[in-house]
N, C-alpha and C positions, 0 to 999 in steps of 0.2 A: 203510753203512746211513743212510738219510735220517732226519731228525728227525721226531718226531710233529707233527701240525699244531697250530698255536696257535688254539684255538677260544675263547679268552677275549675276543677283540676282534671287532668287526663285520667288519673287513677280513679277518681270519683265517678267519672262518666263510664269508665270501663266496668267498674263494680256495679253501677246502676244497670248497664246493659246486660251483664251476666245475671243479675238478680231478676230482671224482667224476663229473661229467656227461660229461667228455671221455674217460673210460675205456671202452673197447670200443664206440666209436661206430659203426664200420663194420659189425661183425656185427649189431648191434642195428638199424641203419638198413636194411641189406639184408634182414634177417629181416622187419621190419615191412612193407617194400615188397612182398616176395614173398607174405607172408601176406595183405595187402590185395588184391593182384592176384588171388590164388587164390580168395579168398572172393567177390570180385566176379564172377569167371568162373563160380563154382559157382552164383551167384544169377542170372546172365544168362539162362539158358534160360527160367526162369519169368517174369522181369520184362520181358525184351525180346523174347521169342519167337525167340531165336537158337538154332539147333539144330545148326549146323555152322560151325566155324572152321578153314579150310585142311584140311578133311577129317577133323578131330578133334572129338570131343565137348567142349564147353566145360567140362563137369563133370570130365572126365579131365584137361584142361589145368589146371583149377583145383587139382586134387589134385597134379599134377606140380609146380606152382609152390608150393603150400603145404607139401609134404613137406620140402624143404630149409630152409624157414623155421623150423620148430620146433627143429632142432639149432642153427641160428644164434642164435636167441634164448636157448637154454639155454647156449650157449658164452659169450654176452655176460654172462649172470648169473654164470657160473663165473669168468670173467676179472675181473669187477668185485669179487666177493667175495675172490678171491685178492689183488688189488691192495690192497684195503682192509685185509685181514689183514696183509699185508707192510708196509703204510704205517704201521699203528698199532704 
């Protein structure tokens, strides 16, 4: 079992912040990219007048991209909470 973090010093707090920031980076990053792309595609028909992308509706493609983003973001939250609980 690892030791609890030393939060009494500035260096310890900085190391703890960095450690927490690095937990579950990939699912959070992928989720944010997919969610951003999905929202932009859902807004594209009204803003840019785009009504067809490779034979598919931009709103449908936006939903297809945004759908896996929500579980990825939820997974990153669960992983971060679990890591923090085990670390403390």
